[in-house]
N, CA, C, O and the ligand as a Tripos MOL2 file, in Angstrom:
@<TRIPOS>MOLECULE
protein
  313   311    79     0     0
PROTEIN
NO_CHARGES

@<TRIPOS>ATOM
      1 N         149.6060   71.3040   99.2720 N.3       1 MET1
      2 CA        148.5760   71.6770   98.2930 C.3       1 MET1
      3 C         147.2120   71.5700   98.9250 C.2       1 MET1
      4 O         146.8650   70.5720   99.5550 O.2       1 MET1
      5 N         146.4120   72.6750   98.7300 N.am      2 VAL2
      6 CA        145.0560   72.6970   99.3510 C.3       2 VAL2
      7 C         144.0070   72.3110   98.2820 C.2       2 VAL2
      8 O         143.9450   72.8580   97.1810 O.2       2 VAL2
      9 N         143.2310   71.3740   98.6800 N.am      3 ILE3
     10 CA        142.1600   70.9420   97.7630 C.3       3 ILE3
     11 C         140.8440   71.7500   98.0400 C.2       3 ILE3
     12 O         140.2910   71.7160   99.1390 O.2       3 ILE3
     13 N         140.4010   72.4390   97.0370 N.am      4 LYS4
     14 CA        139.2010   73.2410   97.1880 C.3       4 LYS4
     15 C         137.9270   72.3640   97.0020 C.2       4 LYS4
     16 O         137.6800   71.7900   95.9420 O.2       4 LYS4
     17 N         137.1610   72.3050   98.0740 N.am      5 SER5
     18 CA        135.9870   71.4250   98.0680 C.3       5 SER5
     19 C         134.7440   72.1490   97.4960 C.2       5 SER5
     20 O         133.8390   71.5410   96.9240 O.2       5 SER5
     21 N         134.7590   73.4760   97.6860 N.am      6 LYS6
     22 CA        133.5880   74.2150   97.2680 C.3       6 LYS6
     23 C         133.6330   74.5370   95.7860 C.2       6 LYS6
     24 O         134.6450   75.0330   95.2900 O.2       6 LYS6
     25 N         132.5610   74.2640   95.0830 N.am      7 ILE7
     26 CA        132.4850   74.5610   93.6430 C.3       7 ILE7
     27 C         131.7040   75.8570   93.4570 C.2       7 ILE7
     28 O         130.5090   75.9380   93.7410 O.2       7 ILE7
     29 N         132.4140   76.8530   92.9760 N.am      8 LYS8
     30 CA        131.7750   78.1300   92.7960 C.3       8 LYS8
     31 C         131.1520   78.2580   91.4180 C.2       8 LYS8
     32 O         131.5270   77.5700   90.4690 O.2       8 LYS8
     33 N         130.1650   79.1850   91.3430 N.am      9 GLY9
     34 CA        129.5760   79.4970   90.0430 C.3       9 GLY9
     35 C         128.4630   78.5580   89.6400 C.2       9 GLY9
     36 O         127.9890   78.6190   88.5050 O.2       9 GLY9
     37 N         128.0370   77.6990   90.5310 N.am     10 LYS10
     38 CA        126.9120   76.7990   90.1780 C.3      10 LYS10
     39 C         125.6650   77.2160   90.9910 C.2      10 LYS10
     40 O         125.6810   77.3130   92.2180 O.2      10 LYS10
     41 N         124.6000   77.4520   90.2310 N.am     11 LYS11
     42 CA        123.3550   77.7690   90.8790 C.3      11 LYS11
     43 C         122.4330   76.5730   90.8330 C.2      11 LYS11
     44 O         122.3650   75.8410   89.8460 O.2      11 LYS11
     45 N         121.7250   76.3990   91.9390 N.am     12 LYS12
     46 CA        120.7690   75.2580   91.9770 C.3      12 LYS12
     47 C         119.5500   75.6220   91.1310 C.2      12 LYS12
     48 O         118.9630   76.6950   91.2630 O.2      12 LYS12
     49 N         119.2090   74.7060   90.2840 N.am     13 HIS13
     50 CA        118.0800   74.9930   89.3360 C.3      13 HIS13
     51 C         116.7670   74.8840   90.1160 C.2      13 HIS13
     52 O         116.5030   73.8870   90.7880 O.2      13 HIS13
     53 N         115.9700   75.9200   90.0080 N.am     14 VAL14
     54 CA        114.6670   75.9480   90.5970 C.3      14 VAL14
     55 C         113.6050   76.1510   89.5310 C.2      14 VAL14
     56 O         113.6630   77.1020   88.7510 O.2      14 VAL14
     57 N         112.6640   75.2740   89.5070 N.am     15 ASN15
     58 CA        111.6030   75.3890   88.5290 C.3      15 ASN15
     59 C         110.6990   76.5750   88.8230 C.2      15 ASN15
     60 O         110.4020   76.8790   89.9790 O.2      15 ASN15
     61 N         110.2710   77.2300   87.7710 N.am     16 LYS16
     62 CA        109.4060   78.3750   87.9600 C.3      16 LYS16
     63 C         108.0000   77.8980   88.3390 C.2      16 LYS16
     64 O         107.5290   76.8690   87.8540 O.2      16 LYS16
     65 N         107.3450   78.6580   89.2070 N.am     17 PRO17
     66 CA        106.0030   78.2410   89.6160 C.3      17 PRO17
     67 C         105.0130   78.3380   88.4430 C.2      17 PRO17
     68 O         105.0830   79.2460   87.6150 O.2      17 PRO17
     69 N         104.1090   77.3870   88.4080 N.am     18 THR18
     70 CA        103.1780   77.3380   87.3230 C.3      18 THR18
     71 C         102.2010   78.5110   87.3870 C.2      18 THR18
     72 O         101.7290   78.8690   88.4660 O.2      18 THR18
     73 N         101.9050   79.0970   86.2560 N.am     19 SER19
     74 CA        100.9430   80.2150   86.2090 C.3      19 SER19
     75 C          99.5720   79.7470   86.6570 C.2      19 SER19
     76 O          99.0690   78.7160   86.2100 O.2      19 SER19
     77 N          98.9810   80.5200   87.5460 N.am     20 LYS20
     78 CA         97.6720   80.1240   88.0950 C.3      20 LYS20
     79 C          96.5610   80.9180   87.5130 C.2      20 LYS20
     80 O          95.4840   81.0150   88.1010 O.2      20 LYS20
     81 N          96.8010   81.5010   86.3450 N.am     21 LYS21
     82 CA         95.7640   82.2880   85.6850 C.3      21 LYS21
     83 C          94.5620   81.4270   85.2890 C.2      21 LYS21
     84 O          93.4180   81.8810   85.2760 O.2      21 LYS21
     85 N          94.8740   80.1330   84.9580 N.am     22 TYR22
     86 CA         93.7850   79.2750   84.5140 C.3      22 TYR22
     87 C          92.7680   79.0520   85.6380 C.2      22 TYR22
     88 O          91.6200   78.7060   85.3610 O.2      22 TYR22
     89 N          93.1520   79.2380   86.8510 N.am     23 THR23
     90 CA         92.2070   79.0510   87.9730 C.3      23 THR23
     91 C          91.1460   80.1330   88.0210 C.2      23 THR23
     92 O          90.0900   79.9710   88.6330 O.2      23 THR23
     93 N          91.4580   81.2540   87.3530 N.am     24 LYS24
     94 CA         90.4740   82.3430   87.3270 C.3      24 LYS24
     95 C          89.4170   82.1530   86.2350 C.2      24 LYS24
     96 O          88.4730   82.9350   86.1250 O.2      24 LYS24
     97 N          89.5880   81.1290   85.4530 N.am     25 TYR25
     98 CA         88.6300   80.9100   84.3670 C.3      25 TYR25
     99 C          87.9110   79.6240   84.6160 C.2      25 TYR25
    100 O          88.4200   78.7070   85.2610 O.2      25 TYR25
    101 N          86.6910   79.5730   84.0790 N.am     26 LYS26
    102 CA         86.0130   78.3040   83.9900 C.3      26 LYS26
    103 C          85.1940   78.2490   82.6960 C.2      26 LYS26
    104 O          84.7580   79.2830   82.1900 O.2      26 LYS26
    105 N          84.9920   77.0660   82.1760 N.am     27 ILE27
    106 CA         84.3320   76.9220   80.8650 C.3      27 ILE27
    107 C          82.8640   76.5480   81.1090 C.2      27 ILE27
    108 O          82.5310   75.5480   81.7440 O.2      27 ILE27
    109 N          82.0230   77.4100   80.5660 N.am     28 GLU28
    110 CA         80.5780   77.1570   80.6430 C.3      28 GLU28
    111 C          80.0240   77.1310   79.2390 C.2      28 GLU28
    112 O          80.1160   78.1290   78.5250 O.2      28 GLU28
    113 N          79.4400   75.9980   78.8160 N.am     29 ASP29
    114 CA         78.8350   75.8570   77.5290 C.3      29 ASP29
    115 C          79.8320   76.2380   76.3700 C.2      29 ASP29
    116 O          79.4430   76.8570   75.3790 O.2      29 ASP29
    117 N          81.0460   75.8660   76.5320 N.am     30 GLY30
    118 CA         82.0570   76.1300   75.4920 C.3      30 GLY30
    119 C          82.5720   77.5530   75.5070 C.2      30 GLY30
    120 O          83.3590   77.9360   74.6410 O.2      30 GLY30
    121 N          82.1440   78.3400   76.4750 N.am     31 LYS31
    122 CA         82.6410   79.6960   76.5650 C.3      31 LYS31
    123 C          83.4770   79.8570   77.8340 C.2      31 LYS31
    124 O          83.2130   79.2560   78.8750 O.2      31 LYS31
    125 N          84.4950   80.6970   77.6900 N.am     32 ILE32
    126 CA         85.4110   80.9430   78.8400 C.3      32 ILE32
    127 C          84.8040   82.0140   79.6780 C.2      32 ILE32
    128 O          84.5800   83.1240   79.1960 O.2      32 ILE32
    129 N          84.5390   81.7290   80.8760 N.am     33 VAL33
    130 CA         83.9570   82.7120   81.8130 C.3      33 VAL33
    131 C          84.9950   82.9920   82.8950 C.2      33 VAL33
    132 O          85.4890   82.0610   83.5310 O.2      33 VAL33
    133 N          85.3170   84.2100   83.1020 N.am     34 SER34
    134 CA         86.2810   84.5700   84.1340 C.3      34 SER34
    135 C          85.5400   84.7340   85.4640 C.2      34 SER34
    136 O          84.5210   85.4190   85.5520 O.2      34 SER34
    137 N          86.0730   84.0990   86.4640 N.am     35 LYS35
    138 CA         85.4400   84.1230   87.7790 C.3      35 LYS35
    139 C          85.7300   85.4420   88.5270 C.2      35 LYS35
    140 O          84.8670   86.0470   89.1630 O.2      35 LYS35
    141 N          86.9950   85.8370   88.4020 N.am     36 ALA36
    142 CA         87.4340   87.0440   89.1070 C.3      36 ALA36
    143 C          87.1210   88.2800   88.2880 C.2      36 ALA36
    144 O          86.9130   88.1800   87.0790 O.2      36 ALA36
    145 N          87.0830   89.4300   88.9120 N.am     37 ARG37
    146 CA         86.8140   90.6730   88.2500 C.3      37 ARG37
    147 C          88.1180   91.2060   87.6730 C.2      37 ARG37
    148 O          89.1660   91.1900   88.3180 O.2      37 ARG37
    149 N          88.0150   91.6770   86.4390 N.am     38 SER38
    150 CA         89.2350   92.2090   85.8060 C.3      38 SER38
    151 C          89.3320   93.7370   86.0880 C.2      38 SER38
    152 O          88.3920   94.4150   86.5010 O.2      38 SER38
    153 N          90.5530   94.1840   85.8220 N.am     39 CYS39
    154 CA         90.8300   95.5980   86.1590 C.3      39 CYS39
    155 C          90.2310   96.5110   85.1040 C.2      39 CYS39
    156 O          90.4010   96.2400   83.9150 O.2      39 CYS39
    157 N          89.5490   97.5650   85.4740 N.am     40 PRO40
    158 CA         89.0080   98.5030   84.5210 C.3      40 PRO40
    159 C          90.0450   99.3090   83.8110 C.2      40 PRO40
    160 O          89.7920   99.8390   82.7290 O.2      40 PRO40
    161 N          91.2040   99.4130   84.3940 N.am     41 ARG41
    162 CA         92.3030  100.1990   83.7860 C.3      41 ARG41
    163 C          93.0760   99.3430   82.8350 C.2      41 ARG41
    164 O          93.3140   99.7270   81.6900 O.2      41 ARG41
    165 N          93.4780   98.1620   83.3080 N.am     42 CYS42
    166 CA         94.3420   97.2770   82.5260 C.3      42 CYS42
    167 C          93.5740   96.4680   81.5230 C.2      42 CYS42
    168 O          94.1510   95.9690   80.5570 O.2      42 CYS42
    169 N          92.2410   96.3200   81.7350 N.am     43 GLY43
    170 CA         91.4500   95.5330   80.8490 C.3      43 GLY43
    171 C          91.4150   94.0770   81.2180 C.2      43 GLY43
    172 O          92.0020   93.6690   82.2200 O.2      43 GLY43
    173 N          90.7130   93.2670   80.3940 N.am     44 PRO44
    174 CA         90.5380   91.8590   80.6980 C.3      44 PRO44
    175 C          91.9020   91.1380   80.6550 C.2      44 PRO44
    176 O          92.7580   91.4540   79.8280 O.2      44 PRO44
    177 N          92.0750   90.1910   81.5410 N.am     45 GLY45
    178 CA         93.3200   89.4600   81.6020 C.3      45 GLY45
    179 C          94.0790   89.8140   82.8600 C.2      45 GLY45
    180 O          94.8280   88.9960   83.3940 O.2      45 GLY45
    181 N          93.8810   91.0610   83.3460 N.am     46 ILE46
    182 CA         94.4680   91.4600   84.6030 C.3      46 ILE46
    183 C          93.3880   91.4410   85.6580 C.2      46 ILE46
    184 O          92.4290   92.2100   85.6000 O.2      46 ILE46
    185 N          93.5510   90.5600   86.6180 N.am     47 PHE47
    186 CA         92.4930   90.3840   87.5940 C.3      47 PHE47
    187 C          92.8130   91.1400   88.9060 C.2      47 PHE47
    188 O          93.9650   91.3840   89.2620 O.2      47 PHE47
    189 N          91.7650   91.4720   89.5590 N.am     48 LEU48
    190 CA         91.9200   92.1380   90.8320 C.3      48 LEU48
    191 C          91.9510   91.1320   91.9670 C.2      48 LEU48
    192 O          91.1640   90.1860   91.9750 O.2      48 LEU48
    193 N          92.8280   91.3180   92.9040 N.am     49 SER49
    194 CA         92.8770   90.4300   94.0550 C.3      49 SER49
    195 C          91.9430   90.9500   95.0720 C.2      49 SER49
    196 O          91.9800   92.1320   95.4140 O.2      49 SER49
    197 N          91.0650   90.0620   95.5900 N.am     50 LEU50
    198 CA         90.0500   90.4670   96.5100 C.3      50 LEU50
    199 C          90.5270   90.2320   97.9430 C.2      50 LEU50
    200 O          91.1480   89.2150   98.2540 O.2      50 LEU50
    201 N          90.2170   91.2090   98.8070 N.am     51 GLY51
    202 CA         90.5910   91.0180  100.2140 C.3      51 GLY51
    203 C          90.0930   92.1620  101.0450 C.2      51 GLY51
    204 O          90.2640   93.3170  100.6550 O.2      51 GLY51
    205 N          89.5060   91.9020  102.1340 N.am     52 GLN52
    206 CA         89.0470   92.8990  103.1100 C.3      52 GLN52
    207 C          88.1440   93.9210  102.4970 C.2      52 GLN52
    208 O          88.2920   95.1200  102.7310 O.2      52 GLN52
    209 N          87.1800   93.4360  101.6900 N.am     53 GLY53
    210 CA         86.1750   94.3240  101.1500 C.3      53 GLY53
    211 C          86.6600   95.2720  100.0490 C.2      53 GLY53
    212 O          86.0160   96.2690   99.7210 O.2      53 GLY53
    213 N          87.8200   94.9170   99.4950 N.am     54 ARG54
    214 CA         88.3490   95.7670   98.4190 C.3      54 ARG54
    215 C          89.0180   94.9080   97.3640 C.2      54 ARG54
    216 O          89.4580   93.7890   97.6300 O.2      54 ARG54
    217 N          89.0860   95.4590   96.1570 N.am     55 ALA55
    218 CA         89.7220   94.7270   95.0780 C.3      55 ALA55
    219 C          90.9330   95.5450   94.6820 C.2      55 ALA55
    220 O          90.8700   96.7660   94.5380 O.2      55 ALA55
    221 N          92.0300   94.8420   94.5110 N.am     56 TYR56
    222 CA         93.3090   95.5240   94.2660 C.3      56 TYR56
    223 C          93.9810   94.9610   93.0280 C.2      56 TYR56
    224 O          94.0830   93.7470   92.8480 O.2      56 TYR56
    225 N          94.4360   95.8730   92.1790 N.am     57 CYS57
    226 CA         95.1940   95.4910   90.9770 C.3      57 CYS57
    227 C          96.6570   95.5540   91.2470 C.2      57 CYS57
    228 O          97.1820   96.5960   91.6390 O.2      57 CYS57
    229 N          97.3410   94.4260   91.0370 N.am     58 GLY58
    230 CA         98.7940   94.4290   91.3340 C.3      58 GLY58
    231 C          99.6220   95.0420   90.2530 C.2      58 GLY58
    232 O         100.8320   95.2040   90.4140 O.2      58 GLY58
    233 N          98.9910   95.3970   89.1280 N.am     59 ARG59
    234 CA         99.7750   95.9110   88.0300 C.3      59 ARG59
    235 C          99.7740   97.4560   88.0260 C.2      59 ARG59
    236 O         100.8320   98.0790   87.9290 O.2      59 ARG59
    237 N          98.5640   98.0730   88.1320 N.am     60 CYS60
    238 CA         98.5040   99.5590   88.1010 C.3      60 CYS60
    239 C          98.1440  100.0730   89.5020 C.2      60 CYS60
    240 O          97.9220  101.2710   89.6810 O.2      60 CYS60
    241 N          98.0840   99.1830   90.4850 N.am     61 HIS61
    242 CA         97.7770   99.5680   91.8400 C.3      61 HIS61
    243 C          96.3920  100.2370   91.9810 C.2      61 HIS61
    244 O          96.1740  101.1300   92.7990 O.2      61 HIS61
    245 N          95.5110   99.7630   91.1650 N.am     62 PHE62
    246 CA         94.1500  100.2880   91.2670 C.3      62 PHE62
    247 C          93.4180   99.5580   92.3930 C.2      62 PHE62
    248 O          93.4440   98.3320   92.5030 O.2      62 PHE62
    249 N          92.7730  100.3610   93.2090 N.am     63 THR63
    250 CA         92.0380   99.8140   94.3480 C.3      63 THR63
    251 C          90.5890  100.1860   94.2320 C.2      63 THR63
    252 O          90.2410  101.3570   94.0790 O.2      63 THR63
    253 N          89.7520   99.1890   94.3050 N.am     64 GLU64
    254 CA         88.2750   99.4420   94.2310 C.3      64 GLU64
    255 C          87.6460   98.8960   95.4920 C.2      64 GLU64
    256 O          87.8550   97.7470   95.8830 O.2      64 GLU64
    257 N          86.8630   99.7700   96.1160 N.am     65 PHE65
    258 CA         86.2080   99.3810   97.3790 C.3      65 PHE65
    259 C          84.8110   98.8420   97.0390 C.2      65 PHE65
    260 O          84.0780   99.4150   96.2320 O.2      65 PHE65
    261 N          84.4860   97.7610   97.6610 N.am     66 GLU66
    262 CA         83.1620   97.2110   97.4690 C.3      66 GLU66
    263 C          82.1900   97.8770   98.4240 C.2      66 GLU66
    264 O          82.3660   97.8680   99.6420 O.2      66 GLU66
    265 N          81.1610   98.4510   97.8280 N.am     67 LYS67
    266 CA         80.2490   99.2130   98.6160 C.3      67 LYS67
    267 C          79.3000   98.2980   99.3830 C.2      67 LYS67
    268 O          78.6780   98.7240  100.3560 O.2      67 LYS67
    269 N          79.1890   97.0630   98.9560 N.am     68 LYS68
    270 CA         78.3190   96.1550   99.6000 C.3      68 LYS68
    271 C          78.7810   95.8160  101.0180 C.2      68 LYS68
    272 O          77.9870   95.6460  101.9430 O.2      68 LYS68
    273 N          80.0800   95.7290  101.1330 N.am     69 ASN69
    274 CA         80.6170   95.2670  102.4060 C.3      69 ASN69
    275 C          80.8060   96.4280  103.4120 C.2      69 ASN69
    276 O          81.0190   96.2050  104.6040 O.2      69 ASN69
    277 N          80.7260   97.6180  102.9160 N.am     70 VAL70
    278 CA         80.8970   98.7830  103.7940 C.3      70 VAL70
    279 C          79.6000   99.0210  104.5360 C.2      70 VAL70
    280 O          78.5620   99.3030  103.9370 O.2      70 VAL70
    281 N          79.6760   98.9050  105.8260 N.am     71 GLU71
    282 CA         78.4810   99.1270  106.6170 C.3      71 GLU71
    283 C          78.4400  100.5800  107.0810 C.2      71 GLU71
    284 O          79.4300  101.1490  107.5410 O.2      71 GLU71
    285 N          77.2730  101.1360  106.9390 N.am     72 ILE72
    286 CA         77.1090  102.4990  107.3900 C.3      72 ILE72
    287 C          76.8720  102.5070  108.9190 C.2      72 ILE72
    288 O          75.8540  102.0160  109.4070 O.2      72 ILE72
    289 N          77.8100  103.0580  109.6270 N.am     73 LYS73
    290 CA         77.7780  102.9810  111.0530 C.3      73 LYS73
    291 C          77.1900  104.2660  111.6730 C.2      73 LYS73
    292 O          77.0210  104.3630  112.8880 O.2      73 LYS73
    293 N          76.8890  105.2290  110.8210 N.am     74 LEU74
    294 CA         76.3030  106.4480  111.3510 C.3      74 LEU74
    295 C          74.8350  106.1990  111.7560 C.2      74 LEU74
    296 O          74.0060  105.7170  110.9840 O.2      74 LEU74
    297 N          74.5950  106.5460  112.9570 N.am     75 GLU75
    298 CA         73.2320  106.3670  113.4620 C.3      75 GLU75
    299 C          72.5790  107.7140  113.7070 C.2      75 GLU75
    300 O          73.2170  108.6910  114.0990 O.2      75 GLU75
    301 N          71.3290  107.7210  113.4670 N.am     76 ASP76
    302 CA         70.6010  108.9810  113.6410 C.3      76 ASP76
    303 C          70.3090  109.2150  115.1490 C.2      76 ASP76
    304 O          69.6810  108.4020  115.8280 O.2      76 ASP76
    305 N          70.7920  110.3430  115.6080 N.am     77 LYS77
    306 CA         70.5920  110.6470  117.0240 C.3      77 LYS77
    307 C          69.5180  111.7350  117.1130 C.2      77 LYS77
    308 O          69.6400  112.8020  116.5120 O.2      77 LYS77
    309 N          68.5170  111.4520  117.8390 N.am     78 GLU78
    310 CA         67.4030  112.3680  118.0150 C.3      78 GLU78
    311 C          67.2060  112.7180  119.4550 C.2      78 GLU78
    312 O          66.3030  113.4860  119.7860 O.2      78 GLU78
    313 ZN         95.1870   97.4480   86.7380 Zn       79 ZN79
@<TRIPOS>BOND
     1     1     2 1
     2     2     3 1
     3     3     4 2
     4     3     5 am
     5     5     6 1
     6     6     7 1
     7     7     8 2
     8     7     9 am
     9     9    10 1
    10    10    11 1
    11    11    12 2
    12    11    13 am
    13    13    14 1
    14    14    15 1
    15    15    16 2
    16    15    17 am
    17    17    18 1
    18    18    19 1
    19    19    20 2
    20    19    21 am
    21    21    22 1
    22    22    23 1
    23    23    24 2
    24    23    25 am
    25    25    26 1
    26    26    27 1
    27    27    28 2
    28    27    29 am
    29    29    30 1
    30    30    31 1
    31    31    32 2
    32    31    33 am
    33    33    34 1
    34    34    35 1
    35    35    36 2
    36    35    37 am
    37    37    38 1
    38    38    39 1
    39    39    40 2
    40    39    41 am
    41    41    42 1
    42    42    43 1
    43    43    44 2
    44    43    45 am
    45    45    46 1
    46    46    47 1
    47    47    48 2
    48    47    49 am
    49    49    50 1
    50    50    51 1
    51    51    52 2
    52    51    53 am
    53    53    54 1
    54    54    55 1
    55    55    56 2
    56    55    57 am
    57    57    58 1
    58    58    59 1
    59    59    60 2
    60    59    61 am
    61    61    62 1
    62    62    63 1
    63    63    64 2
    64    63    65 am
    65    65    66 1
    66    66    67 1
    67    67    68 2
    68    67    69 am
    69    69    70 1
    70    70    71 1
    71    71    72 2
    72    71    73 am
    73    73    74 1
    74    74    75 1
    75    75    76 2
    76    75    77 am
    77    77    78 1
    78    78    79 1
    79    79    80 2
    80    79    81 am
    81    81    82 1
    82    82    83 1
    83    83    84 2
    84    83    85 am
    85    85    86 1
    86    86    87 1
    87    87    88 2
    88    87    89 am
    89    89    90 1
    90    90    91 1
    91    91    92 2
    92    91    93 am
    93    93    94 1
    94    94    95 1
    95    95    96 2
    96    95    97 am
    97    97    98 1
    98    98    99 1
    99    99   100 2
   100    99   101 am
   101   101   102 1
   102   102   103 1
   103   103   104 2
   104   103   105 am
   105   105   106 1
   106   106   107 1
   107   107   108 2
   108   107   109 am
   109   109   110 1
   110   110   111 1
   111   111   112 2
   112   111   113 am
   113   113   114 1
   114   114   115 1
   115   115   116 2
   116   115   117 am
   117   117   118 1
   118   118   119 1
   119   119   120 2
   120   119   121 am
   121   121   122 1
   122   122   123 1
   123   123   124 2
   124   123   125 am
   125   125   126 1
   126   126   127 1
   127   127   128 2
   128   127   129 am
   129   129   130 1
   130   130   131 1
   131   131   132 2
   132   131   133 am
   133   133   134 1
   134   134   135 1
   135   135   136 2
   136   135   137 am
   137   137   138 1
   138   138   139 1
   139   139   140 2
   140   139   141 am
   141   141   142 1
   142   142   143 1
   143   143   144 2
   144   143   145 am
   145   145   146 1
   146   146   147 1
   147   147   148 2
   148   147   149 am
   149   149   150 1
   150   150   151 1
   151   151   152 2
   152   151   153 am
   153   153   154 1
   154   154   155 1
   155   155   156 2
   156   155   157 am
   157   157   158 1
   158   158   159 1
   159   159   160 2
   160   159   161 am
   161   161   162 1
   162   162   163 1
   163   163   164 2
   164   163   165 am
   165   165   166 1
   166   166   167 1
   167   167   168 2
   168   167   169 am
   169   169   170 1
   170   170   171 1
   171   171   172 2
   172   171   173 am
   173   173   174 1
   174   174   175 1
   175   175   176 2
   176   175   177 am
   177   177   178 1
   178   178   179 1
   179   179   180 2
   180   179   181 am
   181   181   182 1
   182   182   183 1
   183   183   184 2
   184   183   185 am
   185   185   186 1
   186   186   187 1
   187   187   188 2
   188   187   189 am
   189   189   190 1
   190   190   191 1
   191   191   192 2
   192   191   193 am
   193   193   194 1
   194   194   195 1
   195   195   196 2
   196   195   197 am
   197   197   198 1
   198   198   199 1
   199   199   200 2
   200   199   201 am
   201   201   202 1
   202   202   203 1
   203   203   204 2
   204   203   205 am
   205   205   206 1
   206   206   207 1
   207   207   208 2
   208   207   209 am
   209   209   210 1
   210   210   211 1
   211   211   212 2
   212   211   213 am
   213   213   214 1
   214   214   215 1
   215   215   216 2
   216   215   217 am
   217   217   218 1
   218   218   219 1
   219   219   220 2
   220   219   221 am
   221   221   222 1
   222   222   223 1
   223   223   224 2
   224   223   225 am
   225   225   226 1
   226   226   227 1
   227   227   228 2
   228   227   229 am
   229   229   230 1
   230   230   231 1
   231   231   232 2
   232   231   233 am
   233   233   234 1
   234   234   235 1
   235   235   236 2
   236   235   237 am
   237   237   238 1
   238   238   239 1
   239   239   240 2
   240   239   241 am
   241   241   242 1
   242   242   243 1
   243   243   244 2
   244   243   245 am
   245   245   246 1
   246   246   247 1
   247   247   248 2
   248   247   249 am
   249   249   250 1
   250   250   251 1
   251   251   252 2
   252   251   253 am
   253   253   254 1
   254   254   255 1
   255   255   256 2
   256   255   257 am
   257   257   258 1
   258   258   259 1
   259   259   260 2
   260   259   261 am
   261   261   262 1
   262   262   263 1
   263   263   264 2
   264   263   265 am
   265   265   266 1
   266   266   267 1
   267   267   268 2
   268   267   269 am
   269   269   270 1
   270   270   271 1
   271   271   272 2
   272   271   273 am
   273   273   274 1
   274   274   275 1
   275   275   276 2
   276   275   277 am
   277   277   278 1
   278   278   279 1
   279   279   280 2
   280   279   281 am
   281   281   282 1
   282   282   283 1
   283   283   284 2
   284   283   285 am
   285   285   286 1
   286   286   287 1
   287   287   288 2
   288   287   289 am
   289   289   290 1
   290   290   291 1
   291   291   292 2
   292   291   293 am
   293   293   294 1
   294   294   295 1
   295   295   296 2
   296   295   297 am
   297   297   298 1
   298   298   299 1
   299   299   300 2
   300   299   301 am
   301   301   302 1
   302   302   303 1
   303   303   304 2
   304   303   305 am
   305   305   306 1
   306   306   307 1
   307   307   308 2
   308   307   309 am
   309   309   310 1
   310   310   311 1
   311   311   312 2
@<TRIPOS>SUBSTRUCTURE
     1 MET1         2 RESIDUE 1 A MET
     2 VAL2         6 RESIDUE 1 A VAL
     3 ILE3        10 RESIDUE 1 A ILE
     4 LYS4        14 RESIDUE 1 A LYS
     5 SER5        18 RESIDUE 1 A SER
     6 LYS6        22 RESIDUE 1 A LYS
     7 ILE7        26 RESIDUE 1 A ILE
     8 LYS8        30 RESIDUE 1 A LYS
     9 GLY9        34 RESIDUE 1 A GLY
    10 LYS10       38 RESIDUE 1 A LYS
    11 LYS11       42 RESIDUE 1 A LYS
    12 LYS12       46 RESIDUE 1 A LYS
    13 HIS13       50 RESIDUE 1 A HIS
    14 VAL14       54 RESIDUE 1 A VAL
    15 ASN15       58 RESIDUE 1 A ASN
    16 LYS16       62 RESIDUE 1 A LYS
    17 PRO17       66 RESIDUE 1 A PRO
    18 THR18       70 RESIDUE 1 A THR
    19 SER19       74 RESIDUE 1 A SER
    20 LYS20       78 RESIDUE 1 A LYS
    21 LYS21       82 RESIDUE 1 A LYS
    22 TYR22       86 RESIDUE 1 A TYR
    23 THR23       90 RESIDUE 1 A THR
    24 LYS24       94 RESIDUE 1 A LYS
    25 TYR25       98 RESIDUE 1 A TYR
    26 LYS26      102 RESIDUE 1 A LYS
    27 ILE27      106 RESIDUE 1 A ILE
    28 GLU28      110 RESIDUE 1 A GLU
    29 ASP29      114 RESIDUE 1 A ASP
    30 GLY30      118 RESIDUE 1 A GLY
    31 LYS31      122 RESIDUE 1 A LYS
    32 ILE32      126 RESIDUE 1 A ILE
    33 VAL33      130 RESIDUE 1 A VAL
    34 SER34      134 RESIDUE 1 A SER
    35 LYS35      138 RESIDUE 1 A LYS
    36 ALA36      142 RESIDUE 1 A ALA
    37 ARG37      146 RESIDUE 1 A ARG
    38 SER38      150 RESIDUE 1 A SER
    39 CYS39      154 RESIDUE 1 A CYS
    40 PRO40      158 RESIDUE 1 A PRO
    41 ARG41      162 RESIDUE 1 A ARG
    42 CYS42      166 RESIDUE 1 A CYS
    43 GLY43      170 RESIDUE 1 A GLY
    44 PRO44      174 RESIDUE 1 A PRO
    45 GLY45      178 RESIDUE 1 A GLY
    46 ILE46      182 RESIDUE 1 A ILE
    47 PHE47      186 RESIDUE 1 A PHE
    48 LEU48      190 RESIDUE 1 A LEU
    49 SER49      194 RESIDUE 1 A SER
    50 LEU50      198 RESIDUE 1 A LEU
    51 GLY51      202 RESIDUE 1 A GLY
    52 GLN52      206 RESIDUE 1 A GLN
    53 GLY53      210 RESIDUE 1 A GLY
    54 ARG54      214 RESIDUE 1 A ARG
    55 ALA55      218 RESIDUE 1 A ALA
    56 TYR56      222 RESIDUE 1 A TYR
    57 CYS57      226 RESIDUE 1 A CYS
    58 GLY58      230 RESIDUE 1 A GLY
    59 ARG59      234 RESIDUE 1 A ARG
    60 CYS60      238 RESIDUE 1 A CYS
    61 HIS61      242 RESIDUE 1 A HIS
    62 PHE62      246 RESIDUE 1 A PHE
    63 THR63      250 RESIDUE 1 A THR
    64 GLU64      254 RESIDUE 1 A GLU
    65 PHE65      258 RESIDUE 1 A PHE
    66 GLU66      262 RESIDUE 1 A GLU
    67 LYS67      266 RESIDUE 1 A LYS
    68 LYS68      270 RESIDUE 1 A LYS
    69 ASN69      274 RESIDUE 1 A ASN
    70 VAL70      278 RESIDUE 1 A VAL
    71 GLU71      282 RESIDUE 1 A GLU
    72 ILE72      286 RESIDUE 1 A ILE
    73 LYS73      290 RESIDUE 1 A LYS
    74 LEU74      294 RESIDUE 1 A LEU
    75 GLU75      298 RESIDUE 1 A GLU
    76 ASP76      302 RESIDUE 1 A ASP
    77 LYS77      306 RESIDUE 1 A LYS
    78 GLU78      310 RESIDUE 1 A GLU
    79 ZN79       313 GROUP 0 **** ****
């Protein structure tokens, strides 16, 4: 008789990561102020992830380029 040592059908319980949406907010004078910019398409609550001079929405894939960080490299040649 063979004794089966492996127990099948059991999954290891993994806790879900805590939502980090609260990190995007801060309270000033009793009002909730969002630190990050929200998506113009999805509305408030959906934040854009910032990186490399652009803002990206993970929900509707909206990408917004920041004009401040874009340097104009065209030089006038005379
Ligand atoms: Zn969006």
